[in-house]
N, C-alpha and C positions, 0 to 999 in steps of 0.2 A: 460582629468582630471576626477577622479572619483567622482561623486557628490552625488550619491544614492547607498546604499548597502542594498541588499535584503538576507536574511537569510533562509536556510531550517531551520527546528526545529529538526526532527529526525537525529541523528548522528552528529549534530552539537552543538545544544544548550541542547537537552536532550538525553538520552541514547534510542536505539531501542530497548533494551531488553525486557521490558515488552509488547511493541507490538508484538514482535516475540512471547513471550509466549501466549499472547491472541490470535494471528493467529493459533498457534499449537493447542490450546484448541478448537478453533472452529471447526477445521477440524476434530479434534478427536470426538468432540459433534456429528458433523452432520453424522459422519460414525456410530458412536456406540449407541447413543441415541435412546430410541423407540420414541422420537418426530420427528426423521427423518428416516435414513435407518435402525437403531435399529440391525446392524450386531452382536452385543455383549452387549445387554442392560445393563448386570449385572456389566460391565466393567466401565460404565459411572457414574459420580458424579459432582455435580455443584460446589463444593468448595472443589478441590484437595488440599493436604498438598503441601509444596513448592517442597519436595522431588519427589512426583509424578509430578509435573508441569515440573521438570527438565528432567524426564524420557520421558513423553510425548513429550516435544519439541526435544528431541535427536532423538527419533523414527520418529515422522512425518516430521521433517525437514533433516533426514538422515545425522546425526552430522552437520547440516547446510550447508550441499551439496547443496540442493535445494535452500536456499537463497542466497548463492553465485552464482549459476547458474542464477536465475531470476534476480537479481540484476546487473548482468555482460550483459544481454540481455535488460537492460533498464526499468525493471519492479520494480517501486519504491512504490506503494502503498499496504499497507498489505491487504485492501480489494481484490486486484488482485491476491495476493499470496494465499489467502484462497480459491478463486474461481479456481485458478489453480489446486491446490493441491486436493482439493475435488474433482473437475469434473474430474480428471485424474482417480482417484480411481472409481468414478461412472461409466465412461466409461468403466473400465476394468471388472466391475461387470457387466454390461449390455452385453458384449461380452460373458461373461460365461452364463447368463440368455437366451441370444439368441439360444443355443442349444435346449431347453426346451419351450421357449416361443418367436418364431420367429415373430409372428404377434404382439404381445403386444409390445415387445422390438422396433420394427420398428414404431409403432403408438407412442411410447413414444419419439422417437428420432425425430418426424417431429413435434412436439409441443413444446411450452415453458414449462419448468420443475419448478414447484411449491412444496411446501411442501406437498400437497395432491397427488401429483405424486410420491414424494419420499416415502410416506407411501405406495402407491401402489407396488412400486418397493420392499419395504421390504416385504410385504406379498408373492412376487412372489420368494424372496431370502431365505424363510424359507426352511430348509434342503438342500440348495445347497452349496456344497463345494467351498468356495471362501475365498482366503486369501489376506488382504490388504498387498500392497508391495510398500513401499514408496520409496526405492531405484531405483526402475524401473524408475521413472519420468525422471529423467536427462537422462538416457539411451536414451528414446524414444525421447524426445524433441532435444537432441543433434544432432539428424538426420537431422533436419531442420535448415535452417538460420534464421528463423523468429525472429524477435525482437519487442520490445515495445508492443503496444497493439495486433499486429498480433499473438503474442505469444498466446493470449487467443482464437483466431479464428483458430490456427493449432490444437485446440482440436478437430474441424471438422475433420481434415485429420485423426488424432488418431482415431477417430470414425470410419472412412471408412477402415483404415488399419485393424482394430480390428474385426469390425463387417461385412463389406462389405455394408454398409447402408451409404448413402449420406445424409447429414444434414448440415443445417447452424445456428442451434439453439445456439451455442456456441458463446458468444460475451459479450463485455464489456455492452451492453444494454439490455442483458437478465433477464427474472424474476428471473432465479437461481442466478445470480451474485446479485440482489437486496437481496434476502435471505441470502446469505453468509455474504452481509455488514452488514444487521441487526443483524445477530448472533453474528459476531464480536463484534458489539457494546454492546450486552449484556454482553459480558465478560469483555470488556474494562471499560465500565461504571459501571456495577453492577446494582441491582434492583433499588437503589435510584434515578439514573439519567436518566435509559435508556429511560423512557416515554418522558422526554424533548427532547432526540436526535431524536428518530424515531417515536413517535407519538402514541405510545402503549406500556402497560407492558410488562415485559419480559415473553417470552414464557415458559422459563424454570426458575423458581424462585430459589433463594439461592446463585446467584453469588455475590461475594463481590466487584468485580472491581478491576482496576490497577491504577486508577487515583491518589490516595494517596500514591502510591509507586514509583513515577517517580526518577528517577535517573540522576541528572545533569551531563553532560559530564565534565565540569570544575567546581571548587567550584563557586557557585553563586556569591559570594562576587568579584571574579576575573573577571566573566562575566560582572557583572554590572558596574565594574571599565572601562571595555573596551568600553561597550555602552556608558556610560557617557562621555568618552572621545570622542568618535566619534560624538556624538550629540553636544559636546561643541565646536568642529572644524566645525560644519556646515553642516556634513553629514546628508542626510535624510536617516532613517532606517526603513525598512519595512520586512515583512515575506511572504514567499511562502512556503506553506507546504501541505502536504497529509494527514495531521491530520485533523479531523472536528473542528467546532468551539469550542466546550467545552474543549476538549482534548488539544487544543491549548491554551487557554485563562487561564483556571484554575492553570495548574501547573506553567506558566510562571509568572503569577500574584503571586503565593504564594511563588515563588522564589525571587521576587522583579526584575522581567526581563521585565516585559510586559510595563511599564511605558514609556520605552526608545523608542519604536516603535510607529510610527505614526498610530494613528486610522484608519486612511483611507488608509493605505497601509499592513494591516494584512489580508492577503488572505489564506483562508483555504479550506479544500475539501469541506466544506459545500458550499462555494462560486462556486465552481467547479460544484458539484452535479446541484445548483440551475442553473447554466447556460446550463447545459447539458439538464435538463428539459424544458426550455425556447426554446432551439435550439437543439433538438434531433438529427438532421441531421449533426450536427458538432461534435458529439461525436464519440469518447472519447477525453475529454479535460484534463485527468490527466496528470501528468508527466509521460514520457518524453516530452508530449506536452508541449509548452512554456505559456499557457493561463496564469496560477497562477501568473507568473513573470510579464507578461504583464499587468495584472490587476493591480498587485502592482506597476508597473511603473507608469502607467495611473492614479491610484486612484481607489478606489471602486466605487466612484460617478460617474465615466465613465461607459457609457452604454457598455453593453456586446459587441454589434454590433461594437462599436468603438475599441473594443480589436481584435476582428476579421478583421477589417480593416485596423490596422495598418501595414504598408509596412514592411516586414522584408528582410534583416536585417535591424534594426533601424539606422537612422543616429544618430551620436555622441555615438556610442556604447562604446567608451571609459569613457563616463561618469557613466556607470552603471555596478556595480560589483555584481555578484550572488556568494553566498558562500554556498557550498553544499557537501555532502559526497558521492553521489553516481554518476553512470554513468548517470543516468536518470536526475539529476540536470545538468551535463556536457551538454547533448544533448539539453537541454532545452536552455541553455545558448547560445549553438553555433548556434542554429535556431534564437534566438533573435540578435545574432551579438554583444554580450556584453563580458565584461571579466568574468572570472570564476576562483573561487580560492575552491580548492578541500581540504577539512579538512580529515586528516587521523585517525578520530575518529569514522568511521562508522563499519559495520559489521567485515570487515577482518583488521582493524587497520592499521598499518604500511605496511602490505603486499599490500594495496592497491597503495603505491607509484609507483610500476613498471606500473600497468594499468594507472595511470594518467599521467605518464612521457610519455608513448606510445601514449596516446590521445593527448598530448601536450597542456595539462591545463595550463593556463597563471600564477597560482600560486598553490603551493603545501604547506600546513601548516600543522602542528604537531597537533594545535588546534586552536580554532577560536580566541583565544587571539593574535594570530600572524597576524591578520588582521591590526593591528596597524602599523606594520613595512610595510605594502603595501601601505597605504594611507599618510604616513609621507611626 
C-alpha cells in the first residue's frame, strides 16, 4: 500500500520548456561569446528576443532531436545536457586545430579545461575554418550503447576517434562541467539572483532570467486540489528534482504548491551537489542515480552515508511511489525497487507512452492529477 509519493518537478509540475531554452542559450553563449570560445562574437547578445530564443533552441538542439536522444539514454539534468552539447562541439573544434597545433591540442586534452583554457583555444581558432554542426551529435553518439552518466565519459572516446589523442578529462566531476553549470545558472536566474546561487556575480551581465516565466503543467488550482487531497488522506509528499534549490522553491511557492510538500523531503540538485562534494568518490549522484529519491525517502535530516548504506531494492517498495516524466526517473525508481508512475507531460508528451509501455512502468498517467486514481 502506497504511503509516500515523491514527485519530480520538470515535466510533472512545471514545464521543462524554459529550462531547455536556458540550456540552448548556454551552449550558444559558450560557443560564440568572446568570454568563452568566441567563434562568432558579433552573433552573441545577453538578452535575446523571444523569436531569437526560439531559433537558437531549434538550432542548438536540432529540432529537439538532441533532447529526445539524451533523455532516452537516461540523461535528465539540464547541466549534463549543456555539458554534452558544448563539449562535443569543443572536441570537433580541437580536432580541426590539431592539424596546425598538434602539441598545444594534446596538452589541452591532458588537463582540466577552465575558462582560461577556452580563451586560449579562442586565440588558436582565429582564421581557422570551423563550422558548428549540432546535428552530428546524435549520429556520433548513436554509435555507442553508453547511457546515463557514461554518456558524458563517452566524450573521451569521441576525442580519440577524432584526434587520435587518449584522454579521460571529460566527466561529470570535471572543471568544464562546473563552468557549464554556472553559466546555465546565469541564464536561468538572471543578474538579480545569480550571486546567491553560485557565490559570484554573473560573468556576463544583462541576463533577465527565466524564473518569473515558469509554465505550470496543469492549472495550479487543479494541482493544489490534488496535493491537498493526497495530504488529507495521509500520504507523505516529497520532491526529488534535478532543479537547484532556488529554482524549485520560488516557482512552487508562487504557484501555491510548495506548502503541500514536507520540508524535510524536498530534495533538489543543490542537495545532490553538496553530497557529491562531501563524497566525490561516489559522484555522480544525479538522476538516473537514485540518490535524491533515497534522501527524500529517508528525510533530509538523514546523513548522506545513510542514503548510501540503504540496501537496494528497499523492503516495502510497495509503499513508495515516484512520479516522473523521464526514463531517468524510471531508472531511479527501478534501482530503489519502488512503484513508478510516468506522466505524459514531458518533452515528447503522449509519444512517450510507447516507451513507458515497453519499460513496463507501473502506471502511465496523462498528467499528475491522475495520481488520485492510483491511490484511491
